[in-house]
C-alpha positions as MATLAB code, in Angstrom:
seq = 'MAGGESSHAVRSTALLKDEVDIVIPTIRSLDFLEGWRPFFQPYHLIIIQDGDPSRTISVPDGFDYEFYNRNDINRILGPKASCISFKDSSCRSFGFLISKKKYIFTIDDDCFVAKDPSGKEINALEQHIKNLLSPSTPFFFNTLYDPYREGADFVRGYPFSLREGVQTAVSHGLWLNIPDYDAPTQLVKPRERNTRYVDAVLTIPKGTLFPMCGMNLAFNRELIGPAIYFGLMGDGQPISRYDDMWAGWCVKVVCDHLGLGVKTGLPYLWHSKASNPFENLKKEYKGLFWQEELIPFFQSTTFPKECTTARECYIELSKQVRARLVKLDPYFNKLADAMVTWIEAWDEYNPTGEVGSAAADVSGGPAKGK';
ca = [
     223.431  104.837  169.309;
     221.969  108.338  169.344;
     222.110  110.880  166.690;
     221.837  109.610  162.933;
     221.842  106.132  161.869;
     222.685  103.240  164.182;
     225.709  101.347  163.616;
     223.441   98.479  162.454;
     222.120  100.531  159.590;
     225.243  101.705  157.892;
     225.437   98.770  155.406;
     224.546   99.723  151.949;
     221.262   98.346  150.915;
     222.729   97.012  147.619;
     224.617   94.375  149.666;
     221.299   92.862  150.828;
     220.239   91.960  147.375;
     221.176   88.224  148.117;
     219.525   88.494  151.456;
     215.920   89.639  150.538;
     213.084   87.825  148.845;
     210.036   89.870  147.229;
     206.811   88.019  147.860;
     203.885   88.658  145.627;
     200.463   87.052  145.517;
     198.673   87.741  142.385;
     195.567   86.824  140.228;
     196.473   89.043  137.302;
     199.288   89.579  134.678;
     202.251   91.351  136.642;
     202.583   94.431  134.266;
     202.990   96.497  137.643;
     206.435   95.432  137.924;
     207.605   97.764  135.007;
     207.162  100.465  137.407;
     209.192   99.052  140.084;
     211.860   97.599  137.750;
     214.517  100.155  138.902;
     214.102   99.042  142.527;
     213.247   95.250  142.306;
     215.377   94.187  139.485;
     218.303   93.183  141.488;
     216.203   91.055  143.886;
     214.589   87.759  143.746;
     210.942   87.370  143.345;
     208.647   84.454  144.766;
     205.356   84.969  142.884;
     202.070   83.108  144.161;
     199.417   82.710  141.700;
     196.013   82.725  143.585;
     192.792   81.065  141.922;
     192.612   79.103  138.894;
     196.176   77.600  138.181;
     195.190   76.904  134.491;
     195.129   80.610  133.841;
     198.330   82.019  132.353;
     199.987   85.014  134.352;
     202.769   86.967  132.582;
     205.673   88.274  134.091;
     207.797   91.102  132.564;
     211.179   90.011  131.011;
     214.435   90.578  133.139;
     213.162   89.791  136.576;
     214.608   86.719  138.411;
     211.674   85.080  139.798;
     210.101   81.730  140.867;
     206.481   81.203  140.098;
     204.192   78.825  141.952;
     200.284   78.186  141.320;
     198.083   76.164  143.538;
     199.059   72.716  141.654;
     202.597   73.574  142.808;
     201.623   74.114  146.386;
     199.747   70.883  146.528;
     202.726   68.878  144.941;
     205.231   70.356  147.230;
     203.596   70.518  150.367;
     201.247   67.448  150.072;
     198.538   67.177  152.779;
     200.359   70.227  154.510;
     199.096   72.333  151.704;
     195.901   72.444  153.765;
     197.318   75.355  155.898;
     197.846   77.572  152.684;
     194.593   79.495  151.872;
     193.074   79.728  148.503;
     191.347   82.385  146.812;
     192.877   84.973  149.410;
     195.910   87.058  149.415;
     197.177   84.872  152.602;
     198.352   82.422  149.754;
     201.637   84.646  150.184;
     202.561   82.551  153.354;
     203.662   79.860  150.888;
     206.450   82.395  149.823;
     207.322   83.009  153.486;
     207.675   79.306  153.875;
     209.912   78.407  151.059;
     212.163   81.535  150.998;
     215.809   80.928  152.055;
     216.463   84.618  152.696;
     216.674   86.482  155.942;
     214.289   89.259  155.001;
     210.910   89.394  153.314;
     209.092   92.110  151.473;
     205.619   91.513  150.342;
     203.692   93.751  148.193;
     200.039   93.643  146.287;
     200.000   93.718  142.650;
     197.732   96.817  142.776;
     200.620   98.960  144.409;
     202.751  101.277  142.517;
     205.668  103.481  143.058;
     204.697  106.704  145.081;
     206.282  109.954  145.037;
     207.268  112.068  147.965;
     206.312  115.870  148.228;
     209.358  116.778  146.282;
     208.177  114.477  143.415;
     210.892  111.970  144.076;
     210.023  108.325  143.429;
     210.087  106.507  146.845;
     212.270  103.229  146.944;
     209.938  101.378  149.269;
     212.156   98.403  149.591;
     215.262  100.570  150.504;
     213.244  102.235  153.273;
     211.892   98.916  154.710;
     215.506   97.683  154.846;
     216.563  100.675  156.752;
     213.718  100.212  159.107;
     214.738   96.628  159.757;
     218.501   97.323  160.120;
     217.832   99.966  162.776;
     216.845   99.329  166.290;
     213.390   99.883  167.641;
     212.104  101.468  170.858;
     209.265   99.683  172.108;
     209.633  100.189  175.850;
     209.581  103.864  176.061;
     208.166  106.339  173.390;
     210.481  108.819  171.770;
     208.235  111.944  170.930;
     210.548  112.665  167.870;
     209.595  109.204  166.635;
     212.604  107.186  165.412;
     215.678  108.589  167.160;
     217.849  106.622  164.953;
     216.922  108.633  161.820;
     219.317  111.130  160.522;
     218.553  114.453  162.307;
     216.742  112.888  165.054;
     217.752  111.821  168.600;
     216.335  110.765  171.929;
     214.473  113.610  173.695;
     215.225  115.033  177.175;
     213.998  112.429  179.644;
     214.531  109.408  177.777;
     216.255  106.718  179.950;
     219.965  106.082  178.797;
     219.562  102.441  179.679;
     216.963  102.079  176.887;
     218.813  104.091  174.141;
     220.551  101.013  172.540;
     217.016   99.784  171.445;
     216.041   96.146  170.347;
     216.307   94.429  167.084;
     213.431   95.251  164.558;
     211.247   92.218  163.431;
     208.828   94.176  161.422;
     208.350   97.185  159.064;
     205.002   98.123  158.121;
     204.664  100.620  155.357;
     201.791  102.709  154.449;
     199.853  103.978  151.252;
     198.693  106.893  149.286;
     195.684  107.244  147.228;
     193.231  104.472  148.167;
     193.157  103.849  151.927;
     193.163  100.421  153.590;
     189.481  100.738  154.774;
     186.956   98.022  155.738;
     183.861   97.438  153.921;
     181.575   99.670  156.078;
     183.959  102.553  156.053;
     184.604  102.098  152.100;
     180.528  102.245  151.719;
     180.232  105.531  153.617;
     183.473  107.085  151.946;
     183.605  105.801  148.556;
     185.564  108.742  147.325;
     188.111  109.402  149.984;
     191.647  109.419  149.218;
     194.809  109.579  151.341;
     196.916  112.443  150.224;
     198.665  112.859  153.612;
     202.551  112.006  153.343;
     203.849  111.679  156.821;
     207.607  111.951  156.856;
     207.927  109.727  159.964;
     208.746  106.163  161.327;
     207.787  105.065  164.927;
     208.031  102.000  167.063;
     204.571  100.827  168.131;
     204.960  100.537  171.915;
     204.816   97.027  173.706;
     201.497   96.078  174.818;
     199.882   97.839  171.822;
     198.224   95.832  169.022;
     197.988   97.323  165.321;
     196.034   96.638  162.087;
     198.662   95.217  159.889;
     198.188   95.593  156.246;
     199.934   92.977  153.966;
     200.377   95.134  150.735;
     203.505   96.887  151.921;
     205.121   94.844  154.613;
     208.907   93.625  155.166;
     210.070   91.466  158.165;
     213.078   89.610  159.439;
     212.382   86.123  158.676;
     215.093   84.986  161.011;
     213.554   86.550  164.106;
     209.923   85.926  163.486;
     209.168   83.863  160.251;
     207.125   81.144  162.087;
     204.772   83.661  163.739;
     203.879   85.573  160.695;
     201.602   83.075  159.096;
     198.423   84.910  157.451;
     195.951   82.517  158.560;
     193.352   79.977  157.003;
     191.045   82.468  155.037;
     189.332   82.575  151.686;
     187.754   79.755  149.899;
     185.931   77.217  151.965;
     186.380   79.273  155.023;
     183.779   81.636  156.805;
     186.131   84.740  156.621;
     188.430   86.561  154.241;
     190.325   89.919  154.277;
     191.598   89.155  157.900;
     194.694   87.380  157.017;
     197.215   90.204  157.336;
     195.290   91.380  160.574;
     195.521   87.873  162.127;
     199.057   87.898  161.335;
     199.521   91.323  162.562;
     197.995   90.566  166.066;
     199.819   87.212  166.303;
     203.223   88.592  165.512;
     203.082   91.739  167.658;
     202.297   89.680  170.903;
     205.148   87.165  170.125;
     207.470   90.416  169.535;
     206.239   91.910  172.640;
     207.325   88.678  174.602;
     210.695   88.221  172.870;
     211.517   91.763  173.300;
     211.501   92.487  169.421;
     210.543   95.653  167.760;
     207.627   96.557  165.076;
     207.896   99.933  163.063;
     205.154  101.584  161.033;
     205.082  104.683  158.852;
     207.593  105.191  155.816;
     207.796  103.904  153.323;
     204.509  104.937  151.285;
     203.601  103.189  148.032;
     200.741  104.122  145.709;
     197.704  101.950  146.302;
     195.624  102.022  142.900;
     192.725   99.531  143.029;
     189.799  100.015  145.650;
     188.155   96.498  145.848;
     184.413   96.159  145.818;
     182.854   97.128  149.252;
     179.952   94.961  148.811;
     181.875   91.702  148.085;
     184.443   92.844  150.770;
     181.460   93.011  153.087;
     180.662   89.404  152.577;
     184.195   88.478  153.245;
     184.509   90.443  156.257;
     181.074   89.998  157.838;
     181.955   87.637  160.556;
     185.317   89.260  161.215;
     183.609   92.543  161.918;
     181.957   90.993  164.874;
     184.756   88.419  165.854;
     187.423   91.180  166.057;
     185.562   92.714  169.032;
     186.483   89.381  170.885;
     189.881   88.713  169.101;
     191.468   92.000  170.373;
     190.598   91.304  173.959;
     192.091   87.765  173.376;
     195.135   88.993  172.078;
     195.689   91.764  174.686;
     195.384   89.098  177.498;
     197.671   86.659  175.647;
     200.815   85.937  177.659;
     203.497   83.089  177.111;
     205.492   81.149  179.602;
     209.160   82.123  180.007;
     210.112   78.718  178.358;
     208.922   80.199  175.168;
     212.160   81.879  173.861;
     211.791   81.406  170.109;
     208.965   82.624  167.637;
     208.199   78.979  166.714;
     207.593   78.071  170.433;
     205.565   81.184  170.884;
     203.328   80.267  167.952;
     202.951   76.544  169.199;
     201.785   78.032  172.439;
     199.552   80.586  170.723;
     197.697   77.760  168.803;
     196.853   76.204  172.069;
     195.351   79.249  173.404;
     193.304   79.813  170.112;
     191.964   76.242  170.523;
     191.233   76.856  174.310;
     189.806   80.174  174.243;
     188.264   81.069  170.869;
     186.374   77.960  169.786;
     183.434   79.070  171.888;
     183.298   82.077  169.482;
     182.951   79.786  166.572;
     184.236   76.192  165.399;
     186.308   77.922  162.705;
     189.027   78.771  165.305;
     189.430   74.872  165.781;
     190.299   74.503  162.101;
     192.579   77.675  162.565;
     194.373   76.068  165.293;
     195.008   73.051  163.328;
     196.244   75.250  160.503;
     198.544   76.884  162.757;
     199.973   73.625  163.902;
     200.341   72.421  160.108;
     202.012   75.723  159.384;
     204.612   75.018  162.210;
     205.041   71.437  160.976;
     205.766   72.699  157.280;
     207.992   75.334  158.590;
     210.144   72.942  160.332;
     210.023   70.612  157.185;
     211.456   73.392  155.130;
     213.600   75.085  157.649;
     214.924   71.993  159.465;
     217.612   73.564  161.476;
     215.561   76.597  162.239;
     218.169   78.635  160.218;
     217.444   80.673  157.035;
     219.580   79.368  154.198;
     219.893   75.776  155.605;
     219.561   72.886  153.488;
     215.852   72.264  153.277;
     212.966   69.884  151.616;
     213.026   69.805  147.923;
     210.772   72.079  146.070;
     212.290   71.650  142.500;
     210.350   69.879  139.765;
     207.516   72.373  138.919;
     207.778   76.128  139.693;
     208.451   78.425  136.679;
     211.500   80.551  136.717;
     212.532   83.394  134.939;
     215.562   85.745  134.484;
];
């Protein structure tokens, strides 16, 4: 549907409050939620405490939430808890796993409400929902970016046969203030800040990979939930800070195969805390070398036509990781094992493959609040 919003996007976002979970990994008290209260309070939060489970994490009053620490994850998943990373933001994958909602929005605890150039506070969650409810155009680039936004349309020469678009699986938001840089770039640009607000959303073309940042991200769990696993990183592993990169590369090749869309651009949030570049370099060191091999791996990844779901694609992808990447480092054997365990856990907690279905019990432990 050209001109203005698509018919899929006319639903009021308020109606989606029972279809969205907000997943937050954290190591600190969640005072940052106060700034988000006007936007997050109607929604359900799944909070995953990383690090020492005996440490007390405070959550502001008035939020509807579930709270899980490492002890909860081990109790609930048993041996399958091995696929959930420890001391790394990829612990958020547990929230993706146990959610029963159609959509997930995940945000880091050092991210705050940003303002647009007019000074208006940005409702990041609302914009993500708009992105997910409108189609994507991965097969042909529109030079006016997202043709489904109000005031935009398809430009001259855009094939009419492609103007219906495809379902959007991922909405990738951006950040003002502290850029999402790797350690070497942080070291040479310690004072750089992102002040550019670009009022645009675009579909990432089919066949093009991108560096996905997990601090401002939303996705359709029904469409690609099994494929958006943040990997085995952090404590006991040779690499950290590549969890969202890994998930992004995996989900993009799966979306390309399944004919689904990935959008990036709006919404912005305010990223307030620059992590230590020297510590980051220790965590990223192997990844900085490995990524030069990983990108060609994903660029050459194909799936058999029999793979028609995200789950089937991810199982196939785990086989290719084992067959083609173990020569790079034995770690990829562990990662392939974790990918398989992740799917086994997904099957256990989503037994019919449908969001909202009856699933394995997670009761008897997590703190809840309202």
